[in-house]
C-alpha atoms as one frame of an Amber mdcrd trajectory, in Angstrom:
protein
   0.000   0.000   0.000   2.898   2.364   0.750   4.072   2.028  -2.852   0.818
   3.432  -4.163   0.280   7.089  -4.839  -0.739   8.580  -1.519  -3.471  11.102
  -0.858  -2.719  14.105   1.342  -4.421  15.017   4.633  -3.969  18.592   5.823
  -3.773  19.521   9.497  -4.144  22.899  11.160  -6.424  24.600   8.619  -9.013
  27.066   9.827 -12.228  25.263  10.701 -10.705  21.841   9.957 -11.250  18.745
  12.091  -9.235  15.552  12.497 -10.897  12.128  12.305 -10.003   8.557  13.214
 -10.317   7.649   9.540  -7.605  10.182   8.680  -5.344   8.863  11.451  -5.845
   5.327  10.106  -4.963   6.321   6.528  -1.800   8.062   7.634  -0.847   5.244
  10.033  -1.131   2.583   7.331   0.689   4.635   4.693  -2.339   5.319   2.513
  -2.002   9.074   2.984   0.699  11.641   3.717   0.228  14.479   6.162   0.909
  18.149   5.529   0.611  21.246   7.708  -1.642  24.028   6.448   0.241  27.218
   5.657  -2.059  29.211   7.950  -1.054  26.940  10.857   2.633  27.534  10.154
   1.971  31.285  10.155   0.233  31.050  13.528   3.227  29.372  15.161   5.691
  31.563  16.968   8.492  33.168  14.931  10.032  34.834  17.974  13.040  33.287
  19.746  11.738  31.299  22.706  13.722  30.017  25.688  14.597  26.339  25.326
  14.717  23.819  28.129  16.698  20.619  28.375  16.437  18.052  25.646  13.199
  16.081  25.564  12.235  12.908  23.778   8.797  11.563  22.957   8.514   8.139
  24.566   6.840   5.438  22.475   6.503   1.901  23.945   8.718  -0.619  22.129
   5.944  -3.189  21.604   3.888  -0.885  19.354   3.532  -1.744  15.678   4.802
   0.697  13.056   1.211   1.670  12.301   0.495   2.417  15.957   3.697   4.448
  16.195   2.849   6.481  13.115  -0.660   7.089  14.508   0.871   8.298  17.794
   3.171  10.730  16.003   0.478  12.248  13.793  -1.742  12.793  16.845   1.183
  14.466  18.597   1.653  16.702  15.551  -2.008  17.744  15.667  -1.823  18.408
  19.427   1.122  20.764  18.846  -0.868  22.643  16.197  -3.815  22.932  18.600
  -1.641  24.257  21.420  -1.096  27.920  22.249   0.613  29.137  19.081   2.768
  31.552  21.067   4.539  28.698  22.874   5.192  26.375  19.898   7.735  26.871
  17.141   7.433  25.487  13.631  10.601  23.377  13.940   9.127  20.521  15.982
   5.863  20.052  14.002   7.766  20.076  10.715  10.228  17.474  12.042   7.375
  15.175  13.137   5.649  15.602   9.755   8.850  14.531   7.949   9.205  11.459
  10.176   5.572  10.406   9.620   5.836  10.804   5.831   9.239   9.119   5.619
   9.482   5.655   4.056  12.026   4.848   6.721  10.035   2.926   9.311  12.484
   3.229  12.191  10.735   6.411  13.394  13.830   7.763  15.152  12.606  10.780
  17.060  15.783  11.476  18.957  16.396  14.015  21.665  15.505  17.587  20.781
  15.529  20.904  22.582  12.016  22.163  23.154  10.215  25.156  24.596   8.274
  24.880  27.822   4.971  24.871  25.906   6.198  22.097  23.599   7.374  20.057
  26.578   3.896  20.234  28.131   2.364  18.849  24.914   4.962  16.066  24.662
   4.451  14.953  28.247   0.694  15.450  28.781  -0.970  15.021  25.373  -1.477
  11.218  25.729  -0.731  11.147  21.983   0.215   7.457  21.963  -3.018   6.413
  23.650  -5.166   8.715  21.495  -3.384   7.505  18.346  -4.005   3.805  19.041
  -7.545   4.591  20.194  -8.170   6.297  16.834  -6.967   3.212  14.950  -9.243
   1.026  17.105 -12.119   3.454  16.491 -11.768   3.242  12.715 -11.277  -0.531
  12.571 -14.157  -1.285  14.942 -16.503   1.192  13.232 -15.837  -0.423   9.860
 -16.163  -3.879  11.424 -19.610  -2.983  12.783 -20.621  -2.111   9.210 -19.289
  -5.313   7.618 -19.974  -8.028  10.222 -23.753  -8.094   9.664 -23.287  -8.987
   5.998 -21.091 -11.970   6.952 -23.619 -13.099   9.553 -26.356 -12.884   6.900
 -24.384 -15.339   4.729 -24.158 -17.711   7.697 -27.922 -17.470   8.250 -28.424
 -18.914   4.767 -25.546 -21.398   4.938 -27.001 -22.885   8.153 -30.657 -22.500
   7.032 -31.271 -20.646  10.289 -34.648 -19.326  11.370 -34.675 -15.489  11.500
 -38.265 -14.894  12.629 -36.980 -13.801  16.062 -35.424 -10.743  14.379 -38.924
  -9.261  14.052 -39.853  -9.531  17.742 -37.062  -7.631  19.454 -39.120  -4.598
  20.456 -40.859  -5.256  23.774 -43.462  -2.595  22.999 -42.895  -0.798  26.323
 -40.574   1.863  24.923 -37.440   0.176  26.298 -36.477  -1.903  23.261 -32.788
  -2.305  22.395 -32.507   0.128  19.489 -29.098  -1.127  18.333 -30.316  -4.741
  18.270 -33.425  -3.660  16.369 -31.240  -1.745  13.904 -29.007  -4.790  13.333
 -32.070  -6.954  12.769 -33.329  -4.422  10.234 -30.053  -4.531   8.295 -30.063
  -8.327   8.317 -33.613  -8.404   6.957 -32.564  -6.068   4.149 -29.640  -8.345
   3.244 -31.850 -11.448   3.398 -34.838  -9.926   1.618 -36.346 -12.553  -0.701
 -34.224 -15.427   0.628 -35.682 -18.933   0.454 -32.633 -20.450   2.199 -33.499
 -19.354   5.745 -36.184 -20.330   8.226 -35.720 -24.086   8.516 -33.825 -24.487
  11.836 -33.936 -22.628  15.123 -30.272 -21.988  15.932 -29.105 -20.140  19.056
 -26.014 -18.717  17.309 -28.302 -17.156  14.683 -30.976 -15.873  17.084 -28.494
 -13.935  19.217 -26.835 -12.069  16.314 -28.842  -8.815  16.762 -28.061  -8.480
  20.462 -24.359  -9.385  20.188 -23.809  -7.133  17.176 -26.017  -4.413  18.657
 -23.974  -4.297  21.873 -20.799  -4.028  19.814 -22.294  -1.071  17.904 -23.238
   0.601  21.175 -19.730   0.411  22.692 -18.044   1.347  19.400 -20.143   4.505
  19.363 -18.688   5.480  22.751 -15.154   4.850  21.537 -15.822   6.949  18.447
 -17.237   9.801  20.511 -14.235   9.895  22.865 -11.715   9.578  20.032 -13.319
  12.437  18.093 -13.185  14.719  21.151  -9.570  13.924  22.003  -8.382  14.262
  18.404  -9.717  17.799  18.159  -8.856  19.055  21.645  -5.710  20.621  22.982
  -3.883  19.325  26.040  -6.500  19.193  28.798  -4.402  18.152  31.776  -5.077
  15.142  33.999  -7.564  12.320  33.581  -7.463  11.753  29.816  -5.568   8.455
  30.075  -7.849   7.026  32.747 -11.011   8.089  30.879  -9.915   6.606  27.543
  -8.686   3.483  29.340 -12.143   2.996  30.864 -13.804   3.411  27.453 -11.455
   0.890  25.836 -11.892  -1.582  28.715 -15.614  -1.576  28.016 -14.838  -2.755
  24.460 -12.996  -5.927  25.565 -16.009  -8.159  26.274 -18.073  -7.068  23.223
 -15.029  -7.789  21.010 -14.689 -11.267  22.538 -18.436 -11.934  22.195 -18.425
 -10.790  18.571 -15.469 -13.051  17.708 -16.887 -16.008  19.625 -20.300 -15.674
  17.955 -18.627 -15.522  14.536 -16.469 -18.575  15.323 -19.496 -20.648  16.390
 -21.434 -19.673  13.236 -18.414 -20.593  11.115 -18.297 -24.070  12.747 -21.939
 -24.581  11.747 -21.129 -23.528   8.185 -18.273 -26.053   7.985 -20.840 -28.874
   8.111 -22.222 -27.819   4.710 -18.825 -27.699   2.948 -18.456 -30.694   0.626
 -14.631 -30.623   0.282 -13.271 -32.367   3.376  -9.734 -30.936   3.087 -11.109
 -27.425   2.803 -13.389 -28.017   5.788 -10.461 -29.228   7.928  -8.289 -26.288
   6.842 -10.932 -23.723   7.797 -11.627 -25.444  11.116  -7.943 -25.521  12.027
  -7.397 -21.838  11.189 -10.558 -20.790  13.024  -9.677 -22.710  16.195  -6.202
 -21.147  16.312  -7.596 -17.642  15.930 -10.308 -18.246  18.525  -7.755 -19.460
  21.101  -5.596 -16.412  20.344  -8.628 -14.165  20.878  -9.460 -15.699  24.273
  -5.928 -15.338  25.575  -5.577 -11.824  24.100  -8.767 -10.542  25.734  -7.746
 -12.183  29.024  -4.483 -10.235  29.011  -6.210  -7.014  28.010  -8.721  -7.250
  30.857  -5.963  -7.315  33.508  -3.785  -4.653  31.877  -3.638  -1.486  33.988
  -1.550   0.734  31.700  -3.942   2.454  29.198  -1.413   2.457  26.316  -0.635
  -1.251  26.659  -4.354  -1.960  27.013  -4.995  -0.121  23.748  -2.189  -2.073
  22.037  -3.532  -5.448  23.217  -7.070  -4.471  22.289  -5.902  -3.498  18.800
  -4.302  -6.943  18.466  -7.558  -8.603  19.558  -9.467  -6.525  17.003  -7.129
  -7.810  14.277  -7.846 -11.381  15.403 -11.601 -10.791  15.248 -11.213  -9.455
  11.719  -9.515 -12.729  10.715 -12.255 -14.784  12.427 -14.902 -12.802  10.534
 -12.957 -13.416   7.304 -12.885 -17.149   8.011 -16.636 -17.140   8.680 -17.135
 -15.371   5.349 -15.024 -18.030   3.626 -16.930 -20.854   5.338 -20.331 -19.380
   4.407 -19.175 -18.709   0.846 -18.007 -22.294   0.272 -21.139 -23.676   1.950
 -23.321 -21.621  -0.425 -21.337 -21.190  -3.634 -19.797 -24.622  -3.441 -22.897
 -26.536  -2.334 -26.466 -27.157  -3.381 -27.827 -23.969  -1.854 -26.202 -21.481
  -4.228 -28.326 -20.719  -7.257 -30.092 -17.981  -9.154 -33.867 -17.956  -9.428
 -33.682 -20.155 -12.496 -33.189 -23.902 -12.243 -29.611 -24.723 -13.202 -29.378
 -26.509 -16.545 -29.048 -30.224 -16.190 -30.182 -30.202 -12.560 -33.696 -31.391
 -11.935 -33.640 -30.141  -8.347 -34.598 -26.501  -7.868 -31.954 -24.577  -5.934
 -32.806 -22.388  -2.965 -32.844 -18.685  -3.762 -30.555 -16.409  -1.753 -31.461
 -12.969  -0.481 -31.188 -10.014  -2.831 -28.371  -8.603  -0.692 -26.465 -11.777
   0.120 -26.532 -12.971  -3.498 -24.787  -9.733  -4.531 -22.070 -10.310  -1.901
 -21.574 -13.931  -2.990 -21.227 -12.797  -6.594 -18.772 -10.065  -5.564 -16.543
 -12.586  -3.759 -16.802 -15.020  -6.669 -15.710 -12.404  -9.199 -12.719 -11.477
  -7.023 -11.615 -15.103  -6.793 -12.018 -15.705 -10.522  -9.964 -12.604 -11.373
  -7.122 -13.679  -9.080  -4.280 -15.814 -10.419  -3.869 -17.389  -6.999  -7.379
 -18.787  -6.843  -6.268 -22.227  -8.012  -7.304 -24.350  -5.041  -9.304 -24.170
  -1.840  -6.392 -23.048   0.322  -5.530 -20.196  -2.019  -9.160 -19.157  -2.171
  -9.329 -19.029   1.637  -6.322 -16.695   1.708  -7.880 -14.529  -0.981 -11.105
 -14.179   1.009  -9.132 -13.385   4.176  -7.258 -10.706   2.251 -10.516  -9.290
   0.898 -11.867  -9.001   4.468  -8.691  -7.294   5.716  -9.387  -3.539   6.144
  -5.828  -2.824   4.966  -6.254  -4.619   1.618  -6.762  -3.021  -1.794 -10.188
  -4.567  -2.391 -11.707  -3.951   1.041 -13.015  -0.455   0.275 -14.940  -1.865
  -2.707 -16.435  -4.593  -0.515 -17.449  -2.074   2.161 -18.993   0.227  -0.447
 -20.961  -2.710  -1.871 -22.327  -3.669   1.565 -23.306  -0.056   2.330 -25.034
   0.217  -1.037 -27.097  -2.893  -0.301 -28.088  -1.894   3.230 -28.838   1.751
   2.433 -30.374   1.399  -1.030 -32.086  -1.970  -1.019 -35.673  -1.704  -2.223
 -36.957  -3.307   0.984 -35.593  -0.356   2.985 -36.364   2.372   0.463 -40.020
   1.546  -0.062 -41.853   3.762   2.439 -44.591   2.288   4.583 -46.908   3.090
   7.456 -46.265   1.832  10.999 -48.066  -1.425  11.633 -50.610  -1.986  14.413
 -51.149  -5.601  15.416 -54.333  -5.376  17.450 -57.233  -3.066  18.227 -55.726
  -2.627  21.707 -52.458  -1.392  20.166 -54.388   1.108  18.076 -56.144   2.432
  21.171 -52.856   2.738  23.086 -51.196   4.627  20.238 -54.179   6.893  19.605
 -54.403   7.748  23.300 -50.665   8.305  23.746 -50.096   9.962  20.365 -52.053
  13.223  20.518 -51.303  13.722  24.207 -47.783  12.332  24.509 -46.702  15.759
  25.731 -49.042  15.236  28.705 -47.300  11.945  29.506 -43.784  13.378  29.126
 -44.157  17.018  30.113 -47.337  17.376  32.179 -49.420  20.083  30.507 -46.364
  22.013  29.293 -46.693  23.237  25.726 -50.291  22.029  25.251 -53.585  23.892
  25.682 -57.350  23.436  25.947 -59.722  25.565  23.852 -63.324  26.416  24.615
 -66.017  29.020  24.115 -64.708  32.173  22.404 -61.383  30.667  21.331 -63.073
  27.851  19.431 -65.251  30.313  17.507 -62.127  32.172  16.358 -60.337  28.927
  15.443 -63.224  27.433  13.467 -63.713  30.671  11.544 -60.002  30.797  10.690
 -59.945  27.146   9.586 -62.934  27.820   7.328 -61.183  30.785   5.678 -58.012
  28.756   5.165 -59.838  25.765   3.643 -61.747  28.016   1.240 -58.537  29.653
  -0.008 -56.836  26.273  -0.486 -59.841  24.880  -2.383 -60.024  27.993  -4.550
 -56.558  27.092  -5.861 -57.583  23.530  -6.759 -56.135  21.615  -3.812 -57.587
  18.360  -2.498 -57.576  17.424   1.197 -55.211  14.797   2.640 -54.879  13.276
   6.107 -51.917  11.185   7.308 -51.242   9.264  10.562 -50.172  11.256  13.600
 -47.117   8.959  13.914 -44.653   7.655  11.329 -41.804   5.170  11.313 -38.845
   6.893  12.954 -36.625   6.178   9.936 -39.119   8.120   7.785 -38.593  11.290
   9.822 -34.910  11.162  10.754 -32.321  13.067   8.738 -34.808  15.572   7.294
 -34.732  18.397   9.836 -31.042  19.184  10.379 -30.244  20.190  13.949 -33.971
  20.203  14.813 -34.156  16.390  14.564 -33.531  16.317  18.317 -37.021  17.787
  18.791 -38.785  14.682  17.420 -40.960  12.745  19.895 -40.194   9.000  19.905
 -42.861   6.359  20.536 -42.751   2.570  20.644 -45.857   0.763  19.431 -46.810
  -2.856  20.015 -45.714  -4.019  16.565 -41.977  -3.966  17.211 -41.294  -0.853
  15.134 -39.631   2.402  16.176 -42.181   5.168  15.658 -42.196   8.923  16.187
 -44.870  11.590  16.287 -44.826  13.674  13.116 -42.664  16.806  13.355 -44.364
  18.503  10.404 -46.764  17.626   7.583 -44.299  17.909   4.686 -42.260  14.733
   5.248 -45.412  12.563   5.704 -46.740  14.119   2.478 -43.523  13.172   0.662
 -43.764   9.643   2.069 -47.402   9.431   0.892 -46.470  10.518  -2.654 -43.603
   8.020  -2.910 -45.598   5.196  -1.340 -48.488   5.646  -3.791 -46.432   6.491
  -6.890 -47.927   9.990  -7.174 -46.009  12.314  -9.504 -48.430  15.256  -9.674
 -50.745  16.617  -6.964 -52.015  19.770  -5.278 -52.915  19.012  -1.684 -53.714
  20.727   1.587 -53.696  19.360   5.109 -54.708  20.900   8.426 -53.547  18.805
  11.370 -51.577  18.733  14.611 -47.809  18.228  14.790 -45.533  17.618  17.786
 -42.133  18.971  18.836 -40.086  18.546  22.015 -39.433  22.275  22.098 -39.134
  24.604  25.080 -42.620  26.116  25.537 -42.738  29.900  25.353 -45.037  32.640
  24.068 -46.222  31.467  20.656 -44.203  28.227  20.851 -45.907  24.948  21.780
 -45.228  21.206  21.808 -48.586  20.361  20.236 -49.967  22.687  17.598 -51.794
  22.850  14.277 -50.140  23.406  10.915 -52.003  24.318   7.744 -50.050  23.070
   4.719 -50.447  23.597   0.982 -48.111  21.796  -1.449 -47.749  21.413  -5.202
 -45.805  18.369  -6.442 -44.881  17.540 -10.032 -43.305  19.079 -13.114 -44.726
  22.454 -14.158 -43.941  25.880 -15.580 -40.583  27.131 -14.176 -41.229  28.988
 -10.897 -45.020  28.738 -11.429 -45.748  26.704  -8.265 -43.284  28.815  -6.272
 -45.151  31.984  -7.254 -48.573  30.470  -6.560 -47.632  29.233  -3.099 -46.388
  32.689  -2.052 -49.515  34.251  -3.592 -51.702  31.866  -1.577 -49.832  32.828
   1.582 -50.553  36.533   1.032 -54.237  35.744   0.315 -54.511  33.797   3.567
 -52.943  36.485   5.714 -55.062  39.210   4.078 -58.300  37.298   4.639 -57.393
  36.415   8.210 -56.964  40.149   8.877 -53.979  39.737  11.188 -52.707  43.242
  10.505 -49.526  44.379   8.763 -47.113  41.608   7.758 -44.148  40.936   5.493
 -43.015  37.807   3.585 -39.223  37.386   3.706 -37.892  35.484   0.702 -34.534
  33.978  -0.314 -33.168  31.090  -2.397 -31.220  28.102  -1.033 -28.895  28.054
  -4.059 -28.206  31.744  -3.530 -27.387  31.055   0.097 -25.102  28.099  -0.718
 -23.343  30.085  -3.453 -22.890  33.008  -1.063 -21.279  30.712   1.540 -19.022
  29.268  -1.163 -17.962  32.787  -2.196 -17.216  33.601   1.454 -14.955  30.547
   1.803 -17.151  28.243   3.904 -16.314  24.522   3.346 -19.170  22.676   1.598
 -19.574  20.225   4.476 -20.396  23.151   6.790 -23.074  24.788   4.612 -26.017
  23.303   6.521 -24.679  23.951  10.008 -23.745  27.555   9.104 -27.220  28.027
   7.578 -28.628  26.944  10.925 -26.637  29.734  12.599 -27.663  32.362  10.027
 -31.294  31.342  10.578 -31.020  32.748  14.130 -30.435  36.313  12.924 -34.090
  37.184  13.428 -33.691  36.451  17.155 -30.029  37.299  17.832 -27.570  40.007
  16.870 -24.946  39.289  14.238 -22.244  39.420  16.932 -23.947  36.568  18.789
 -24.338  34.541  15.597 -20.733  35.275  14.613 -19.527  34.000  17.987 -21.391
  30.713  17.396 -19.980  30.347  13.860 -16.399  30.990  15.002 -16.204  29.365
  18.443 -18.606  26.451  18.041 -18.517  25.706  14.317 -14.901  26.463  13.469
 -15.160  29.316  10.954 -12.474  31.965  10.866 -13.418  35.462  11.989 -12.676
  36.789   8.503 -15.084  34.346   6.821 -17.783  35.139   9.385 -17.383  38.884
   8.770 -17.705  38.346   5.036 -20.926  36.415   5.586 -22.107  39.339   7.697
 -21.573  41.801   4.853 -23.896  39.744   2.621 -26.667  38.789   5.046 -27.312
  42.433   5.903 -28.667  42.956   2.384 -32.472  43.156   2.170 -35.008  45.205
   0.235 -37.718  45.313  -2.430 -37.485  42.167  -4.609 -36.681  43.669  -8.019
 -34.541  46.457  -6.567 -32.190  44.143  -4.645 -32.211  41.576  -7.468 -30.966
  44.201  -9.938 -28.256  45.245  -7.458 -27.010  41.662  -7.124 -26.944  41.282
 -10.930 -24.909  44.436 -11.558 -21.797  44.056 -13.660 -18.863  42.886 -11.581
 -21.033  41.238  -8.917 -19.434  38.148  -7.366 -22.830  36.455  -7.559 -22.676
  36.363 -11.375 -19.424  34.391 -11.286 -20.826  31.592  -9.162 -22.951  28.894
 -10.803 -25.349  28.431  -7.857 -25.995  32.123  -7.278 -26.473  32.829 -10.981
 -29.069  30.044 -11.302 -30.870  31.351  -8.222 -30.954  34.945  -9.490 -32.349
  33.811 -12.862 -35.143  31.852 -11.138 -35.937  34.700  -8.756 -36.210  37.103
 -11.700 -39.067  35.000 -13.143 -40.785  34.718  -9.775 -40.505  38.397  -8.852
 -42.038  39.451 -12.165 -45.021  37.134 -11.530 -45.439  38.500  -7.999 -45.392
  42.084  -9.288 -48.000  41.395 -11.951 -50.221  39.645  -9.394 -50.013  42.779
  -7.207 -48.621  41.076  -4.116 -44.902  41.907  -4.384 -45.465  44.836  -2.019
 -45.767  42.298   0.797 -42.464  40.574  -0.122 -38.954  41.485   1.064 -35.890
  39.924  -0.574 -33.766  39.083   2.506 -30.346  37.401   2.217 -30.316  36.591
   5.941 -33.235  34.169   5.582 -31.800  30.650   5.820 -34.481  28.179   7.031
 -32.719  25.386   8.921 -34.475  22.343   7.434 -32.200  20.087   5.362 -34.692
  19.268   2.619 -35.029  22.731   1.005 -33.411  23.070  -2.441 -34.711  26.323
  -3.971 -36.909  29.270  -2.999 -37.433  29.657   0.772 -39.689  32.138   2.546
 -41.320  32.990   5.855 -43.978  35.477   6.938 -43.710  37.738   9.973 -46.477
  39.863  11.510 -45.125  43.355  12.129 -45.483  44.402  15.749 -46.445  40.925
  17.018 -43.845  39.209  19.200 -44.581  35.655  18.079 -41.843  34.940  15.516
 -42.636  33.710  12.021 -46.284  32.857  11.344 -45.775  30.938   8.102 -42.901
  29.464   6.098 -42.119  27.218   3.182 -39.995  26.581   0.141 -39.014  24.224
  -2.641 -37.905  20.664  -1.840 -37.116  18.817  -5.083 -35.307  15.822  -3.523
 -37.469  14.924  -0.512 -40.010  12.654  -2.244 -37.147  10.863  -4.021 -35.682
   9.898  -0.624 -38.621   7.534  -0.181 -39.074   6.258  -3.734 -37.286   5.505
  -6.970 -38.214   8.750  -8.757 -37.515  12.366  -7.906 -40.676  14.490  -7.849
 -40.120  18.273  -7.612 -42.315  19.984  -5.034 -42.896  23.301  -3.298 -45.116
  24.134  -0.364 -45.997  26.398   2.514 -47.046  25.878   6.120 -49.100  28.345
   8.134 -48.299  28.330  11.858 -51.911  28.800  12.787 -51.328  28.801  16.563
 -49.347  32.010  16.306 -52.011  33.478  14.041 -54.596  32.580  16.693 -52.525
  34.387  19.317 -52.602  37.515  17.145 -56.334  37.190  16.442 -57.169  36.575
  20.101 -55.148  39.606  21.181 -56.851  41.684  18.509 -60.257  40.416  19.658
 -59.561  41.418  23.265 -58.800  44.957  22.134 -62.092  45.082  20.224 -64.008
  43.721  23.191 -63.023  46.731  25.256 -64.628  48.992  22.678 -67.755  46.941
  21.966 -69.119  43.861  23.662 -67.760  40.521  24.665 -67.285  38.068  21.815
 -70.077  35.545  21.434 -68.595  32.164  22.301 -71.581  30.175  21.047 -73.250
  30.232  17.650 -76.672  29.549  19.172 -79.212  31.930  17.624 -82.378  31.059
  19.578 -83.196  29.868  23.090 -86.549  28.044  23.402 -87.685  29.019  26.913
 -90.458  26.808  28.381 -91.317  28.560  31.647 -93.239  25.637  33.153 -91.942
  22.436  34.688 -92.482  18.985  33.146 -93.005  20.357  29.645 -90.142  18.653
  27.776 -92.539  17.691  24.963 -93.259  21.347  24.267 -89.553  22.136  24.117
 -88.848  19.152  21.850 -91.573  20.188  19.380 -90.535  23.842  19.075 -86.748
  23.214  19.093 -87.088  20.504  16.421 -88.880  22.930  14.101 -85.962  25.361
  14.478 -83.342  22.666  13.881 -85.157  21.466  10.748 -84.957  25.071   9.454
 -81.130  25.007  10.072 -81.426  27.498  12.921 -78.936  26.996  15.761 -81.112
  26.554  18.849 -81.054  25.375  22.454 -83.889  24.848  24.942 -84.427  25.256
  28.655 -87.400  23.940  30.715 -87.660  25.737  34.039 -90.519  27.626  35.733
 -88.129  30.225  37.168 -88.086  33.127  34.678 -84.709  34.445  35.861 -82.927
  31.206  34.895 -83.894  31.712  31.226 -82.579  35.267  31.017 -79.393  34.332
  32.886 -78.772  31.621  30.300 -79.531  33.839  27.304 -77.457  36.776  28.544
 -74.493  34.963  30.169 -71.192  36.787  29.619 -69.394  35.643  26.510 -72.202
  33.444  25.201 -75.218  35.688  24.524 -78.127  34.187  22.565 -79.814  37.005
  20.576 -83.405  35.636  20.395 -85.709  33.868  22.838 -88.901  31.909  22.019
 -90.875  32.286  25.265 -93.697  29.896  26.261 -95.350  30.651  29.592 -98.862
  29.902  31.004-100.522  32.468  28.731 -98.758  31.248  25.566 -99.584  27.634
  26.411-103.285  28.364  26.837-103.508  30.464  23.645-101.297  28.218  21.444
 -98.841  31.023  20.642 -95.259  32.027  21.452 -93.548  35.330  22.259 -90.376
  36.255  20.299 -87.942  38.420  22.248 -84.637  39.939  21.061 -82.403  40.678
  24.041 -79.209  42.133  22.585 -78.401  45.406  24.297 -79.250  48.406  22.131
 -81.531  46.502  19.766 -84.161  44.978  22.039 -87.447  43.865  20.414 -90.512
  41.860  21.513 -93.159  40.216  19.274 -96.005  38.660  21.361 -98.772  36.326
  20.179 -96.984  34.676  17.259 -98.860  31.523  16.116 -96.868  28.325  16.654
 -97.228  27.301  12.993 -95.568  30.508  11.763 -93.002  31.432  14.454 -90.125
  29.871  12.483 -90.901  32.029   9.443 -91.075  35.126  11.649 -87.670  34.322
  13.154 -86.079  33.744   9.759 -87.152  37.249   8.699 -85.388  38.727  11.716
 -82.246  36.613  11.973
């Protein structure tokens, strides 16, 4: 590998981070290291006092790869140290040693400054270096081991039905085990070779592999922190040692489980010599693993523990490779391996392998055929072991193939709804779902609505529905909960706000965070490529409750999906938003508008690395709540941007104004935006949209604002949000174009654009406005009852039923009251907040004469009509209502 052309990994650049993968590549000679010129410039150029000679101590038992990893970590620690106490001489010397083909790694004794001496003595570079190698190898192993186990499931004809029953349904299911089981089912999708025998070694795969994933995640987290931190002082060695100790048993369990599965596979190998060879090699490796883990568990020195653990990890890799070889020969060399067609000349139909495992078998077969050494069984075993060695040339191709199967297999990509096994499960979910915030956060972020508030809400919903229908949209309703995998990865940093549930069907479910992702899932699931839809429903977020911010609230969504006139749907959605806000009469408002491509191009022009676009967008999105200085501090201190890049971003995001006016400014000759592909495309699209908005006479409500970012990951084009001027409730509506979201769930990309009205905040504005009006006029009527049938005699329910029924049949909203006490009737009709304008009074006189008295009681417009015949009182009321 060292003879190949090496890639280059740069350390010390502004905003850069160091990863275990990079350490591994440098340690194994796949990549060279270089120091960024800006890091060299930051190092001290002044003469510094030197102390006695110092040498960097590396234990003799370390491998050359572990030594190189230790040195490159030391180099990075020096670059992270206080630049005023470190000269360029020492980092450059270490870089030359690491890149040298001479593998003696003679560091020698050198004179150092006091600051350099602190780094050499307290950085724990050797431990962090080996830990990084372990992190990379174990992370990759966790990605590859499931595919080998899947081959063994078929080679042993093991029953995998237990994989579907891992979730206990009480919310405490082992998520890593469930995830492993999901990957195995993807690999084995369509297999006819499994399900015949109940085998303990097969049934426990998800839990053993899941535990390994869990501990590896901890190692990765600690390694990432230590790689990108300066010298912290005491405790680093002990903390990393504890993390690595926790990996010992899961490594042993993983290797032991693989060894036992391999032994079962040996029984299906026809060639006896090959079977004996594999058994002998496997037994040797398994004994080495047991003794290696035993030594590691009693090792007290963290560096030696890391070294022994790295050796054990190498042994497990070889055991996994031998299992892969055993399963391959049991399948490809026996009666089980076949395509869906019956092999020519063989009357017996061969069992069909899974769609994923058959690809892996074919991949291994092609590698063996292309190799000159694949002449006999022994050579083929060595070739498979080499293929499953993470240091080999072909391993990256194998890993990429496995990832492609697991992540892109049609069984995983086809969206679906969460399953409910019984009526009882449905009741549990329906009860927990809408009020999960009550269970988790007692009454925080949720509200009850009654009387006057419901009148306002129902009126607003009616206005919104009418506007949506006017534009040709059809209604859609989706479940309140979705599969967790449907929702994750769509909301950027806000994904942490998703509520998780566990239903009784063994699936990980979450309450919907918005209505857009479920809509995209619906389109992909039903093969819909063109639709206009609206949906008004509740969504749920684990947010901090505050004024205008709730955990359970309604959203009113309108979306257009499918190919159409360029920028046509984008224009119409913004037009609909302005219509809604005008008809709801919320007061003065403004629609801020930007373009995601314009934003990405702007960040590129400013010098932001592409991998940081989304996280920097999330910071920019806070400019409506924080000052630029606060946002700048987050971008520089937390997200690694240089101060210069942040200031340049600041000069752009301050630009806002009338759409056409600012657009023309950005398109002036010499503008940097015209030289960038993304920004130029965005400006061309916005030009079309702004013209349409002007001609539809709604551009006066729109402000072109370069600070608008919208934090959601799925936006790809125009983005916008509406803000009510003078109301302290944040944005009241938002939306944008999301051309790739539907394609995440299906095989075809369907372009789409939509908007969501945050109706709860609109209600807050309307309710506040109503309270102001109440002070000037009367209290809002909280009931829509128009008539109260007042029977002022006891035991006369029949009379009330007859008269009230006539009113109801005439579509008049009516109530009745039977009570001989006259005051009770007027108290009911005139109660504060729920006045009923008309009364139909029936007392002793009216009963004897067969008439009724109509009485209007609203203050300022009182009226009384006595002696109205009972057969015509409805007609008289209709004239007056």
